[in-house]
N, C-alpha and C positions, 0 to 999 in steps of 0.2 A: 496564456495559459489556463484560463480559467476552466475550460473543459476537463483539464486534468484534475483541477480541484473538485469540481462538481462530480466526476466520476469516482475519485478516492472517497469522498465525503458519502457517497450512495452506497459505494461498496462496503465501506467501514460499518455504516449503520446495518446493512445487509448482514454483515458478519458478526458484528458484537452486539447488535440489538439498539432500538430506539432508546431504552433506557439508560444505555451507557453514553449516547450521543455526546453528552456533556465533556466526556472525557476526552474527545477528539480535537487535539491542538497539533501543531506543527512538531512541538516538543515531546509529544506523546510517543512513548516505547511500545512497539507492538505487544511484546510479551509482558513485560513490567506494569505497564500502566492500562493497556486496553485488554490484558487477560488472555491473549490469542497464543495458543499452542503452535506447534510446527505442523500439524494437518491444517488447522485455520489458517496459518499464513500462507500455506502452498495455494489452497482454494482461492483465499483472497487475492493474491498477486496473479494468478492465473487468470481470474475473473477481470481484474484491472488491465492487464495486458492484452486480454481478448478484446475487450471494449475499445481500448485504443489502437486496435490493429498492430500490435508491436509483436514481434516473434520473441520467444524466450532466447533463441540462438543469438540475439543482438547484445544479452547480458554476458559479461564474463563471470567466471566463479567467483573471482574476488569482489565484483560489484554486488553480487546476490550475498554474500556472506557479510557484508558491510551494512547492510540495511537494518538499522535496529528502531528508527524512528518516522514517523510520517513525513518529515522533512528530509530525510535520507532518501526515502522513496520517490519523493517530487523532485528532487534534485537529479536523480539517476533518469527518471522519466521524461524530465525536461531536455536532458542532453539527447534522448533518443528521438525526440520529435523533431 
């Protein structure tokens, strides 16, 4: 699952900028720690699933609303691959 990790890292850096890359950890919360707002989250998530070739319809509403941290997202993405 290294591909997922690489894609997440790349897309997070693109979204929050290189100067904030040191903040990216599995436990980092998207809003509180990485400073992402809802629009950035949607753009980031869409970029990740597009690159992984996963359809948004594969995710339930409850799965999407439970994603708060990088690890939450990794866990859900691993389950879809």
